[in-house]
C-alpha positions in Angstrom: -43.3 -11.3 12.7 -44.0 -14.0 10.0 -47.3 -14.6 11.5 -48.5 -11.2 10.6 -47.6 -11.5 6.9 -50.1 -9.9 4.6 -52.0 -7.8 7.2 -52.2 -4.2 6.1 -51.5 -1.9 9.0 -50.4 1.4 7.5 -49.2 3.1 4.4 -46.3 5.1 5.8 -43.0 3.4 6.4 -39.6 4.5 7.5 -36.7 2.5 6.0 -33.2 2.7 7.2 -30.8 2.2 4.3 -27.2 1.0 5.1 -25.2 0.5 1.9 -22.1 -0.6 3.8 -18.9 -1.5 2.0 -17.6 -2.8 -1.4 -20.4 -3.6 -3.8 -23.0 -2.8 -1.1 -23.2 0.8 -2.6 -24.0 -0.5 -6.0 -26.4 -3.3 -5.3 -28.4 -1.2 -2.8 -29.2 1.4 -5.5 -30.8 -1.3 -7.6 -33.1 -2.3 -4.7 -34.0 1.3 -4.1 -35.2 1.6 -7.7 -37.7 -1.2 -7.1 -38.9 0.3 -3.8 -39.4 3.7 -5.5 -41.5 2.0 -8.3 -43.6 0.2 -5.6 -44.1 3.4 -3.7 -45.1 5.4 -6.8 -47.6 2.8 -8.1 -49.1 1.6 -4.8 -49.5 5.0 -3.0 -47.2 3.9 -0.3 -45.0 6.4 1.5 -41.5 5.1 2.0 -39.2 7.4 3.9 -35.7 6.3 3.2 -33.0 7.4 5.7 -29.4 6.5 4.9 -26.9 5.6 7.5 -23.3 4.4 7.7 -22.2 1.0 8.9 -19.2 -1.4 8.6 -15.8 -0.4 7.3 -17.0 2.8 5.8 -18.4 3.8 9.2 -15.1 3.0 10.9 -13.2 5.1 8.4 -15.5 8.1 9.3 -16.2 7.6 13.0 -13.7 5.0 14.3 -16.5 2.5 15.1 -18.4 0.1 12.7 -21.8 1.1 14.1 -22.0 4.8 15.2 -24.6 5.8 17.6 -26.6 7.7 15.0 -26.9 4.7 12.8 -28.0 2.5 15.8 -30.6 5.2 16.7 -31.9 5.2 13.1 -32.2 1.4 13.2 -34.1 1.5 16.4 -36.6 4.0 15.1 -37.5 2.6 11.7 -39.9 0.0 10.4 -37.2 -2.0 8.6 -33.6 -2.0 7.6 -32.2 -2.7 4.1 -28.5 -3.4 4.1 -25.9 -4.0 1.3 -22.8 -5.7 2.6 -20.0 -5.0 5.1 -16.3 -5.9 5.5 -13.2 -6.4 3.4 -9.5 -7.0 3.5 -8.9 -3.3 4.3 -10.2 -3.8 7.8 -9.1 -7.3 8.6 -6.2 -6.2 10.7 -8.4 -4.3 13.1 -9.2 -5.5 16.6 -12.3 -7.8 16.6 -14.2 -5.2 18.6 -14.2 -2.7 15.8 -14.2 -4.9 12.7 -17.0 -4.1 10.2 -18.8 -7.4 11.0 -19.4 -6.2 14.6 -22.0 -3.7 13.1 -24.1 -6.6 12.1 -23.7 -8.5 15.3 -24.6 -5.4 17.3 -27.6 -4.7 15.2 -28.8 -8.3 15.7 -28.3 -8.1 19.4 -29.7 -4.6 20.0 -32.8 -5.2 17.9 -33.2 -8.8 19.1 -33.3 -10.1 15.5 -33.3 -13.8 16.6 -34.7 -15.3 13.4 -32.8 -15.5 10.1 -34.6 -16.7 7.1 -32.6 -17.7 4.1 -34.7 -19.1 1.2 -32.8 -21.3 -1.3 -34.5 -21.5 -4.6 -33.1 -23.0 -7.8 -34.3 -21.3 -11.0 -34.7 -23.8 -13.9 -32.8 -21.3 -16.2 -29.8 -21.3 -13.9 -29.4 -25.1 -13.4 -26.3 -25.1 -15.6 -24.7 -22.5 -13.3 -24.9 -25.0 -10.4 -21.7 -27.1 -9.8 -24.1 -30.1 -9.3 -26.0 -32.2 -11.9 -29.3 -30.7 -13.0 -31.3 -33.7 -11.8 -29.9 -33.1 -8.2 -30.7 -29.4 -8.0 -33.9 -29.1 -10.1 -36.9 -28.0 -8.0 -34.9 -27.0 -4.9 -37.0 -24.8 -2.6 -35.6 -24.7 0.9 -36.1 -22.3 3.7 -33.3 -22.2 6.2 -34.3 -20.9 9.6 -31.2 -19.9 11.6 -31.1 -18.7 15.2 -29.3 -15.4 15.1 -28.6 -14.0 18.5 -27.2 -16.9 20.5 -24.6 -19.6 20.2 -20.8 -19.2 19.9 -21.1 -15.7 18.3 -22.4 -14.1 21.5 -21.5 -16.6 24.2 -19.2 -15.5 27.1 -16.4 -15.9 28.0 -14.6 -15.2 24.7 -11.4 -13.6 23.6 -7.7 -14.3 23.4 -5.6 -14.4 26.6 -2.1 -15.6 27.7 -1.3 -18.6 29.8 1.2 -18.3 32.6 3.9 -19.6 30.3 3.2 -16.9 27.8 1.3 -19.0 25.2 -1.9 -17.6 23.8 -5.3 -19.3 24.1 -8.4 -18.4 22.2 -11.8 -18.9 23.8 -15.3 -18.9 22.4 -18.3 -20.3 24.3 -21.1 -22.2 22.6 -24.2 -21.6 24.8 -28.0 -21.7 24.4 -30.8 -21.1 26.9 -34.1 -23.0 26.8 -36.0 -19.8 26.0 -33.7 -19.0 23.0 -34.2 -22.4 21.5 -38.0 -22.5 22.2 -38.7 -19.2 20.4 -36.8 -20.0 17.3 -38.3 -23.5 17.2 -41.8 -21.9 17.4 -41.0 -19.7 14.4 -39.7 -22.6 12.4 -42.8 -24.7 13.0 -45.0 -21.8 12.1 -43.2 -21.4 8.8 -43.2 -25.1 8.1 -47.0 -25.1 8.6 -47.4 -22.8 5.6 -45.1 -24.8 3.4 -44.8 -28.6 3.0 -45.0 -29.3 6.8 -41.6 -31.0 6.7 -39.1 -29.7 9.3 -35.5 -30.9 9.8 -33.7 -29.7 12.9 -30.0 -29.7 12.6 -27.6 -30.1 15.6 -24.6 -32.0 16.9 -26.3 -33.7 19.9 -24.0 -36.7 19.9 -21.1 -34.5 20.9 -22.3 -31.1 22.2 -24.4 -30.6 25.4 -25.8 -27.3 24.0 -27.1 -29.4 21.0 -28.6 -32.0 23.3 -30.7 -29.2 24.9 -31.5 -27.9 21.4 -32.8 -31.3 20.3 -34.8 -31.8 23.5 -36.6 -28.4 23.3 -37.3 -28.6 19.5 -38.9 -32.0 20.2 -41.0 -30.5 23.0 -42.2 -27.7 20.7 -42.9 -30.2 18.0 -45.6 -31.9 20.1 -47.7 -28.7 19.6 -47.5 -29.1 15.8 -48.6 -32.7 15.1 -49.3 -31.8 11.5 -45.6 -31.0 10.9 -43.2 -33.9 10.4 -40.1 -33.4 12.5 -36.7 -35.0 11.8 -33.4 -34.5 13.6 -30.2 -34.6 11.7 -26.5 -34.1 12.7 -24.9 -31.1 11.0 -22.2 -33.2 9.3 -24.9 -35.4 7.8 -26.9 -32.4 6.7 -23.9 -31.0 4.9 -23.5 -34.2 3.0 -27.3 -34.5 2.3 -27.5 -31.0 0.9 -25.1 -32.2 -1.8 -26.4 -35.7 -2.2 -30.2 -35.1 -2.1 -31.2 -31.4 -1.5 -34.7 -31.9 -2.6 -35.5 -33.9 0.6 -35.5 -30.6 2.5 -38.2 -28.1 2.9 -37.6 -26.2 6.2 -34.2 -26.5 8.0 -34.0 -25.2 11.5 -30.5 -24.8 13.0 -28.2 -22.9 15.3 -26.4 -19.7 14.6 -23.0 -21.3 13.8 -24.3 -24.3 11.8 -26.8 -22.1 10.0 -24.1 -19.7 8.9 -22.2 -22.5 7.3 -25.0 -24.6 5.8 -26.8 -21.6 4.3 -23.7 -20.7 2.3 -23.3 -24.3 1.2 -26.9 -24.3 0.1 -26.4 -21.1 -1.8 -24.0 -22.6 -4.1 -26.5 -25.3 -5.1 -28.3 -22.5 -7.0 -25.2 -21.6 -8.9 -24.3 -18.3 -7.2 -24.3 -16.8 -3.8 -25.3 -13.6 -5.5 -28.9 -14.9 -5.9 -29.8 -15.4 -2.3 -31.6 -12.9 0.0 -32.2 -13.1 3.7 -34.4 -11.6 6.4 -33.4 -11.2 10.0 -36.6 -10.9 12.1 -37.3 -9.9 15.7 -40.7 -9.4 17.2 -41.1 -5.9 15.9 -37.9 -5.1 14.0 -36.3 -6.6 10.8 -33.2 -6.3 8.7 -33.0 -7.5 5.1 -29.7 -8.2 3.2 -28.2 -10.5 0.6 -26.2 -13.3 2.1 -23.1 -12.6 0.1 -20.2 -10.4 1.2 -18.9 -7.0 0.1 -16.7 -8.4 -2.8 -14.2 -5.5 -2.8 -12.4 -7.0 -5.8 -15.3 -6.2 -8.1 -16.6 -3.1 -6.3 -17.1 -0.1 -8.7 -16.9 -2.2 -11.8 -20.7 -2.5 -12.4 -20.5 -6.3 -12.6 -22.0 -7.3 -9.2 -25.2 -9.3 -9.2 -28.0 -7.1 -7.5 -30.7 -9.8 -7.6 -30.1 -11.0 -4.0 -30.6 -7.5 -2.7 -33.6 -7.0 -4.8 -35.1 -10.2 -3.6 -34.3 -9.1 0.0 -36.4 -6.0 -0.8 -39.2 -8.5 -1.7 -38.8 -10.2 1.6 -39.1 -6.8 3.3 -42.3 -6.1 1.4 -43.7 -9.4 2.6 -42.7 -9.4 6.3 -42.4 -5.7 7.2 -44.5 -3.7 4.8 -47.5 -6.0 4.7 -47.4 -6.2 0.9 -47.3 -9.9 0.0 -48.8 -9.5 -3.4 -46.3 -6.9 -4.4 -43.5 -9.2 -3.1 -44.8 -12.0 -5.3 -44.8 -9.7 -8.3 -41.2 -8.6 -7.6 -40.1 -12.2 -7.4 -41.9 -12.9 -10.6 -40.2 -9.9 -12.2 -36.8 -11.4 -11.2 -37.8 -14.8 -12.6 -38.9 -13.2 -15.9 -35.6 -11.3 -16.1 -33.7 -14.6 -15.7 -35.9 -16.4 -18.1 -35.3 -13.8 -20.8 -31.6 -14.6 -20.6 -30.2 -11.6 -18.8 -27.1 -12.5 -16.7 -24.5 -10.8 -14.6 -21.0 -12.2 -14.7 -21.4 -14.6 -11.8 -24.3 -16.5 -13.4 -23.3 -15.9 -17.1 -23.7 -18.8 -19.5 -22.7 -19.0 -23.2 -25.4 -17.6 -25.4 -27.1 -15.5 -22.7 -27.1 -11.7 -22.5 -24.3 -10.5 -20.3 -25.2 -7.2 -18.5 -24.0 -5.1 -15.6 -25.3 -4.3 -12.2 -27.3 -1.2 -13.2 -28.8 -2.8 -16.3 -29.9 -5.9 -14.3 -31.8 -3.6 -12.0 -33.3 -1.7 -14.9 -34.5 -5.0 -16.4 -36.2 -6.0 -13.2 -37.9 -2.6 -12.9 -39.1 -2.9 -16.5 -40.8 -6.2 -15.8 -42.2 -5.1 -12.5 -43.7 -2.0 -13.9 -45.7 -4.1 -16.4 -46.8 -6.5 -13.7 -48.0 -3.7 -11.5 -50.0 -2.0 -14.2 
């Protein structure tokens, strides 16, 4: 899907909107404001169809992904999702926990590529727990394989030994084809950036990582203009703190990508700033990387910028509107530059505002840029 970025195919799109749980309901509304403005000013027809997923879906239907929501996802051009989960549902069996909705969507739609851009805004350097000179200029794209690895490997589960003791089993497994297709995606993305790709694994310990490294190296022969380095995951975790600016594109597995992308998010000062795109060959899901934050739900203090930036990624990869995506990202940057802050990124002397007002400020800037 990234290869087709910017190609205009049509002007009528159907978008599935899954607000989910916690702050998902609030932040998704701010992204919808942006999409409405784009639709109105660019003569694009966006048909928005809402569905229920996660804990809220379980409360209504007894499952985190009801069939009608899955059908909606299967018959739309893109999915915009808020967040799922929360302590309320943690005691449920794994098979019906809110997070299973995400895993099922990834599997059923074959969303094997997860893109997580990590960008440090100059105006937010003080919000980072690291020194300014370390985080200034960070612009990393983390490419995470999303439908394999330990999250989907079989066998899995909790069983009892003959003596009655319980044993938990999860299987870390990758096939050659799974590794090859995500590697191709990563190299194609690296070609359009600084042509610097770091593949992260644990090949000194794990056989699945040994295969990963072999296949990534094989794919790399077809992209001689891209510099490929291999790095163990523990070293990568350290290097992200020590010298994050060395990275351009990071390619890694499902499990390692889950952990490293959250670590990288905090380099920017707040996990509330980072969007993501989960791409298949013809389907895509867009969501912020943060959770549902039930402790602040309904208080109008959540940061909607990650969700708004996820909408920008949707415009770029699914709606064939790269120019509008650029303008939306610029509107977010202008909002930050003017000193507007939600609680998670607030600094003394800046303008503390709520979720709704932050969305309004972005819309205000975007409207001027579109005119």
